[in-house]
Kinemage of the C-alpha trace (Angstrom):
@kinemage 1
@onewidth
@group {chain A} dominant
@subgroup {mainchain}
@vectorlist {calphas} color= white
{ca unk a 1} P -33.829 4.531 52.443
{ca unk a 2} L -31.263 3.035 50.061
{ca unk a 3} L -32.145 0.072 47.927
{ca unk a 4} L -29.341 -2.341 47.258
{ca unk a 5} L -29.435 -5.238 44.854
{ca unk a 6} L -26.835 -7.932 44.840
{ca unk a 7} L -25.994 -9.560 41.505
{ca unk a 8} L -23.956 -12.741 41.270
{ca unk a 9} L -23.590 -12.683 37.509
{ca unk a 10} L -24.225 -9.982 34.922
{ca unk a 11} L -27.211 -10.610 32.669
{ca unk a 12} L -26.538 -12.288 29.273
{ca unk a 13} L -27.141 -9.012 27.422
{ca unk a 14} L -24.184 -7.411 29.197
{ca unk a 15} L -21.925 -10.377 28.374
{ca unk a 16} L -23.001 -10.278 24.733
{ca unk a 17} L -22.235 -6.544 24.526
{ca unk a 18} L -18.808 -7.034 26.097
{ca unk a 19} L -17.876 -9.859 23.723
{ca unk a 20} L -19.083 -7.900 20.702
{ca unk a 21} L -17.136 -4.793 21.762
{ca unk a 22} L -13.951 -6.815 22.304
{ca unk a 23} L -14.270 -8.502 18.903
{ca unk a 24} L -14.709 -5.166 17.110
{ca unk a 25} L -11.779 -3.638 18.974
{ca unk a 26} L -9.494 -6.528 17.963
{ca unk a 27} L -10.599 -6.361 14.328
{ca unk a 28} L -10.076 -2.614 13.928
{ca unk a 29} L -6.773 -2.544 15.807
{ca unk a 30} L -5.508 -5.390 13.596
{ca unk a 31} L -6.510 -3.469 10.460
{ca unk a 32} L -4.844 -0.297 11.722
{ca unk a 33} L -1.625 -2.109 12.636
{ca unk a 34} L -1.453 -3.871 9.278
{ca unk a 35} L -1.790 -0.621 7.358
{ca unk a 36} L 0.640 1.227 9.637
{ca unk a 37} L 3.537 -1.192 9.045
{ca unk a 38} L 5.787 -1.313 5.979
{ca unk a 39} L 4.595 -4.858 5.295
{ca unk a 40} L 0.986 -3.695 5.293
{ca unk a 41} L 1.744 -0.834 2.912
{ca unk a 42} L 3.505 -3.174 0.497
{ca unk a 43} L 0.543 -5.532 0.718
{ca unk a 44} L -1.812 -2.641 -0.056
{ca unk a 45} L 0.159 -1.674 -3.187
{ca unk a 46} L -0.579 -4.990 -4.815
{ca unk a 47} L -3.998 -3.600 -5.663
{ca unk a 48} L -3.019 -0.006 -6.474
{ca unk a 49} L -2.049 -0.746 -10.069
{ca unk a 50} L -4.950 -3.086 -10.801
{ca unk a 51} L -7.018 -1.779 -13.685
{ca unk a 52} L -9.742 -3.337 -15.804
{ca unk a 53} L -8.003 -2.205 -18.998
{ca unk a 54} L -4.524 -2.593 -20.446
{ca unk a 55} L -2.055 0.041 -19.344
{ca unk a 56} L 1.517 0.831 -20.268
{ca unk a 57} L 4.369 2.294 -18.242
{ca unk a 58} L 7.622 3.645 -19.694
{ca unk a 59} L 10.581 4.638 -17.524
{ca unk a 60} L 12.882 7.261 -19.014
{ca unk a 61} L 15.316 10.053 -18.211
{ca unk a 62} L 12.552 12.678 -17.934
{ca unk a 63} L 10.261 10.619 -15.714
{ca unk a 64} L 7.651 7.904 -15.952
{ca unk a 65} L 5.126 7.886 -18.777
{ca unk a 66} L 1.782 6.307 -17.926
{ca unk a 67} L -0.465 5.288 -20.790
{ca unk a 68} L -3.969 3.831 -20.944
{ca unk a 69} L -6.835 3.929 -23.441
{ca unk a 70} L -4.690 5.597 -26.101
{ca unk a 71} L -3.720 8.527 -23.841
{ca unk a 72} L -0.447 9.045 -22.040
{ca unk a 73} L 0.951 11.478 -19.498
{ca unk a 74} L 4.427 12.123 -18.196
{ca unk a 75} L 4.979 12.016 -14.431
{ca unk a 76} L 8.274 13.838 -13.711
{ca unk a 77} L 10.670 12.335 -11.192
{ca unk a 78} L 9.875 15.001 -8.570
{ca unk a 79} L 6.349 13.535 -8.349
{ca unk a 80} L 7.840 10.675 -6.332
{ca unk a 81} L 9.784 10.943 -3.082
{ca unk a 82} L 11.475 7.566 -3.019
{ca unk a 83} L 11.255 3.926 -3.918
{ca unk a 84} L 11.393 0.482 -2.361
{ca unk a 85} L 12.800 -2.477 -4.242
{ca unk a 86} L 11.494 -5.916 -3.362
{ca unk a 87} L 12.244 -9.268 -4.881
{ca unk a 88} L 9.379 -8.924 -7.357
{ca unk a 89} L 8.759 -5.210 -7.895
{ca unk a 90} L 9.740 -1.581 -7.561
{ca unk a 91} L 7.350 0.477 -5.412
{ca unk a 92} L 7.415 4.231 -6.037
{ca unk a 93} L 6.345 6.395 -3.103
{ca unk a 94} L 4.573 9.732 -3.074
{ca unk a 95} L 5.039 12.680 -0.689
{ca unk a 96} L 3.308 11.134 2.301
{ca unk a 97} L 5.318 7.934 1.993
{ca unk a 98} L 2.319 6.071 0.618
{ca unk a 99} L 2.737 3.819 -2.437
{ca unk a 100} L 1.915 5.604 -5.677
{ca unk a 101} L 2.973 3.155 -8.396
{ca unk a 102} L 4.277 -0.393 -8.632
{ca unk a 103} L 6.517 -1.654 -11.403
{ca unk a 104} L 6.500 -5.484 -11.435
{ca unk a 105} L 9.851 -6.893 -12.499
{ca unk a 106} L 8.126 -9.681 -14.439
{ca unk a 107} L 6.722 -7.014 -16.790
{ca unk a 108} L 10.226 -6.253 -18.109
{ca unk a 109} L 11.019 -8.530 -21.056
{ca unk a 110} L 14.730 -8.719 -20.185
{ca unk a 111} L 16.795 -8.657 -16.978
{ca unk a 112} L 18.984 -5.963 -18.529
{ca unk a 113} L 15.948 -3.667 -18.556
{ca unk a 114} L 15.383 -4.360 -14.845
{ca unk a 115} L 18.980 -3.295 -14.205
{ca unk a 116} L 18.485 -0.151 -16.308
{ca unk a 117} L 15.302 0.715 -14.391
{ca unk a 118} L 17.165 0.188 -11.104
{ca unk a 119} L 19.931 2.525 -12.324
{ca unk a 120} L 17.435 5.255 -13.212
{ca unk a 121} L 15.658 4.903 -9.869
{ca unk a 122} L 18.963 5.048 -7.963
{ca unk a 123} L 19.972 8.228 -9.813
{ca unk a 124} L 16.662 10.027 -9.450
{ca unk a 125} L 15.089 8.842 -6.172
{ca unk a 126} L 16.326 7.928 -2.688
{ca unk a 127} L 15.911 4.285 -1.679
{ca unk a 128} L 13.916 3.524 1.450
């Protein structure tokens, strides 16, 4: 003997589970797509350089010198694989293509220094 039950509508618990699953799928796919696009990576770099203390960056022929809390270290040019120039900043990329360092153009006291930084980046790193 086979027992058959006919249902006109699914119970509310099933509808709630379906709506919750769809909402989570949309949220996580949106997050993944934002981080997988160049726009999303640039957006993510805005917070890479944020620090609770004052820091100093010097761009020179040997590489980039990063200083904070009275200590400094030299990052040679081969640490970075390329750069992206936007209207407001230079974004230096690491081996995986992920942002490693941002240099805001407003931090340069003179536009001539922005041009000099651009020249050094063009000589040492490929633009992307």
